[in-house]
N, C-alpha and C positions, 0 to 999 in steps of 0.2 A: 331456459335461461331465467335467472332470478330478476325480480323487479328491484328497483332502488330500495324500497322498504325492506324487502327480504335480505338483500345483500348487506344493508346497513345493520339490520338486526343480528345477523350471523357474525358480522365483523365485530360489533360491540361485545357480543358474548365472548368471542375468542380473545379479544383484547383484555376484557375484564378478567377472564380466567388466567391470563398471563400476568396479571397484577398491574396493568397500565391504567392509572387513575383517570386519564383524560380519554377514555375509550370512546365515548359518544362523540366528542369533538373530533378526535382523530379519524374516526370512521367517516364522518361527514366531509372533512377536508380532503381525505383521500378520494372519496367519490366525486367531489367537486373537481379534483384534479384530473381524474379519468374522463369525466364527461365535459370538462372545460366550461363549466357553468356553476354559478352559485345558486341558481334557481332550480333546485332538485325537485322533479316531479316524482313523488313516491311510487306512483303506479307505472312509471316508465320502465320498460323491460330492457335490461342490458343485452346488447348483442354479444356474440362470442368473443370478439376482440376486446370489448370493454370489460367483460367478465374476467378474461384472462389477465388484462392489465391490472384490474382491481385486486385480483388474487395475488399477483406479484407484489403490488404495493403493500398488501396486508402482511405477506410473509416477511417483507423487509421491516415493517413496523414491529412485528412480533419478535424479530431479532434485535429490537431496540435501536434501529436506525431512526433518527428524528424525522418527524413528518415533513418538515420543510426541506430537509436534505433529499428525501424521497421525491418531493415535488420539484426540487431544483431551484426554487426561488422563494422569496419572502417579501412581503410589503413592509415598508418603513417610511414614515412621514408621508404616506400617500403615494410613494414611488415604488416601483418594482425593482428588486435586486436579485440577480442571479447569483447562485452560490457555486463555490468550487471547494475541493478538499483543502485548499490553502486558506480559506476564509472562515471566520465565525459567521453564524447566522446573525443578521441584524435583529436585535431584540428590543421589544418595546421600552424596557428600562433605559436604554441608551438614548431614546428620544429626549430624555431629561437634559442631555448635553446640548442638543440643538435648542431646546427651549431656553436654557440658561444663557447660551451665547446670543440668541436673538434679543433677549431682554437687555443684555449688556450693550448691544449695538443699536438700541432704540434711538431713533433720530439720525442714524448713520446708514440706514438701509439702502439709500440711493447713491452712496459713495462708491468709488472704485476701490474697494477694499482688497487687500491681499490676504488670503487664507492659507493656513498650513494644517494638514492632518497627518499626525505621526502614528504609524501602524494602521494604515487606512483600511486594510482588508477589502471588503466589498465596495468601499468608498461611500458607505451609507451616511456617515456624519457629514462629510464634505459635500456630497451631492445634495443632501437635504438642505444644507445651508445655502448652497448656490441657488437652489430653487426659490429661496426666499430673498436673496440679495442679488437683484438683477444686473448690477454693474460689477460685482465682485469676480475675482479670478482665484483659482485654487491650485495648490500643489499637494498631492498625496504621496507619502513615503511609506514603503513597506519593505521588510527584509526579503520577502518572498516575491520573486519575479512573477510567479503564477498569480498571486494576489493582485499585483499591479495590472496584469492583463485582464483579470476578472473585473476590476474596478473600472478600467478603461471601457470595457464592454458595457458596463452598467451606465457609464456616462453617456455613451451613444444611445443606449436603450431609452434613456430619459431626456434626450435632446440637450445635453449639457456639455457635450464633448468639445465645443469651441472655447469653453472658459476654464478648462481644467487640464492638468497634466499629472501623470502618475509616474513615479520613478523608484526603481529598486535602490534601497539604501539602508544604512545602519543608523536609524534614528536621525540625529541632527548632523551627522558627519558630512562635511562638505557643503552644508547649507549656508546661504547668505541671506539675511533679511533685508529690510524689516518686514514683518508681517503684522497686520492689524488684529488678527485673530489666530490663535493656535489652539487646536483641540486634539485630544488623544483619548482613546480607550485602550490603554496598554495592557499587556498581560500582568495580572496582579494576584494570581493564585500562588500561595507558598508551595514550593515544590513537593513537600511531604504530603500536602493535602490533595494533590491531583488524583492519587489512587483512590481516594474516598469519594470522588465525584460520581455522579450517575453514569451508567454505561453510555447513555446518549451523549454525554459531554466528553468523558475521558477517551472514548473510542472513536469519536466522530469529529470533534473539534480539533483543529491543528494545535500541536503542542507549542509551537512558537507563539500562539495567541493566548496561551494559558499560563505558561511558566514565568512567574514573576521573581524567580530566585528563591533563596532560602526563606526569606520572610515576606515575599510578595512585593517588596518595595524597590526592587532593583531599578526599574525604569524611572521611578520618581527621583531617585538619587541623581541619575544622569540629567533629568530635566531641570533639577534645581540649579545646576551649574551651566547648562547649555541653552536654556530657553531665554533667560533675560537678555543676552546680547542679540537675539533674533526678534525681539518684540519692539514694535514701533511705539513711540510716545503716544499715550492714550490707548494702547492696545490691550487686549484681554487674552488670558489663557483660561481654558475650561478643560478640566481633567475628570475622567470617570475614575471612580475608586470602588474597591470591594468593601464588604461589610466590616465596619469597625476600623477602617484604615484612615479615617478623616484626621484625627489628631496627629498621627505620625506624618502623613503627607503634608499637612499644613506646616508642621515644624521644619520639615526638610526644605520646603519651598521658601519659607521665611528666612531660613539660614542662607539661602541662595540669593537673597536680596529682593524677594517679591513680597507684595502686600496681599494678604488674604482678604477677599471681598465678600465672602459668604458662600453658602452652599444651597443646593436644591435637592429635594427629595423625590424619589420615584413614586409610582402609584402604590407600591407596597409599603411606603412610609420609611424607606431606607435612604440614608444620605448617599447620593449617587454622583453628584457633580460638585466639584470645588472650583471656585473662581478666583483668579489672581490677576493683579496688575503690577506694573513697575512701582516700586516704593518711592 
């Protein structure tokens, strides 16, 4: 049986030969997943079960399945989120939405706020916010019932199940406010661009969470008309956007009667979160 050092070296070589740029990191993460530890002893010898499990993980990664889908969970805002085929992976860029929302709510963190998350997926945005707002309660909406079940499981996993509910629904249809904070990471990829995305995205992320319509702005058009009536006085809306969409989304939301309060940039320097209030 190979040692951790030998298994990792062979995995990195195979991944690099397959053109996977993150070969070193991927090999380490997969080994950590197999051994259930982040403290890898390079001289530890894998037993037969661990070696077989690692070989299976490696084969899946060579087939371009994303690492976090292979492992079945991913960390976000210091919390653990389990994944399902109906959910996106929580990605670090989306922590920008949480950061922006918390800045806007500075001074109100101990209030009994009502939060709404549209297109909740794993529930990562909503649950991260609830972890920081001890008296808040939240509602997450997703078109996928499977995503709602996944999010509910993540709420329980992180000890937040008593302050949140998840409901299958079509965006804002049937909702009654008011909400003090509304957040969303909606699908914003133009339909024609989906075929150009990496294999890891186009074959493993759910289409419902990618397809933003012909120009990628479909959900924002709906938000422009449907969010203002749901927002409480003094409330805030924070929306994730794709590259270069800022001006168009701002124009749509302003036409719907909202005031643009600024944006925040992700770690890559891209405009990621747009902030709106009632005008």
